[in-house]
C-alpha positions, 0 to 999 in steps of 0.5 A: 102355941096356936095352930091352925086347927083346920089345916092340921086336921086336914093333913092328919086326915089325909095321912090316915086316908093314905095309910088305909089298905086297898089290897090284901096280903096272903094272910088276909091283912089289908095293905096299901100299895102304890108301887107295882110289883114289876117296878119293885122286882126291877129295883130288887134285881138292881140292888142284888147286883150291886150287893154281889159286887160289893160283898164277898160271895162265898164260893165253898161248894158244900156250904152253897149246896146246903143253903140251896138244898134247903131253899129249893125244898121251900120253893117247891111249896111256894106259890108262883110269883106274878112279877118274876119267874126264877129265884136266885140264892147267894151266900155271902161271907160275913159274920152278920147273923142275917138273911134277906129276900128282895123283890124279884126273888133275890135271896141272900144268906150270910155265913154268920147266920149258919152259926146260929141257925145250926140245923137245916130246919132252923135255916128253913125257918129263916128262908121261909120267913124271907120268902114270906116278905116277897110273897106278901109284897112287903117291899112295895108296902114299905115304900108306899107307906113311906111315900104316903107319910112323907107326902102328908108331912110335907102338906102339914109343913106347908100348912104350918108355914102358911099360917105363921105358926110359932115353933113350926120347926119344933112341931114338925120334928115332933110329927116326924118322930110320931110318924116314925114310932107310931106308923113306920116301925110298927108297920115293919113289926107287922111285916116281920110277924106276918112273914113268921106266919107265912114262913112257918107254914111253908117250912111245915108244908115242905116237911121241915120241923116247925118247932125248930123255928122256936129253937132258932129264935131262942138262939137269936135271943142269946146272940143279940144281947142289947137289942132295942126295946120292942117299941123302937125296933123294926122287929118284934121282941124275941119273946113276942116272936116265940109266943106267936110262933108257938100259937101258929105251930099248934094250928098247923096241919100234919106235913104231907111230904118229907124234907130232904137231907141237906147235910150241913155247911162246911162251918160245922164239918 
């Protein structure tokens, strides 16, 4: 199978150049950002509005006060964000063991998570982690990396077609898999690990026990039997996550404030 090596090399070089970083994250990691924070904040607000229409919103007063109390404590030590002024927190009624934060400061917590994050410190670990995604502009970075990867694949496809290379479709399918496994999934794992680091720093600064972040992920490991291997996952393995958290916790300074007593959600009485 003959390939036009010059065109192939040019496309590969272009892909490498596009992925090169041009800004830095809160941890000092190099980033490649094409989409502005204000654009992402608008998209985040639109997506959150749709979610509130399509998902069942929890209206239990005690549960909402609990989640808001933990979140407020984390937000007190979160630096101001340049692209929005206020954070919004919504609790969704769902068995999903999940939470998220969208660009624009939109935070969603599913009640299923509260059955795994069983203490306010464990919930603070999740909230801090999700806020970390927003602080580090991971949404902008993910969109930018996807745009760059897709553009490079299109250029390669054009080059292969112009050269009359046999089995061009097969080559492109292989390149697509290579970009997904070699670039996009590990990139997402980098985001998750970075958010873990930011989150544990925030919860410690807010006065929560950072060791409970390790307890949380042990709970998560028990609740997620059958998770895909780390190489094909958008999240680090539980063992990797716990090991990295323990290393970060050992380097944290003593907290300067005491966390509030937020009580517990109605799920536990």
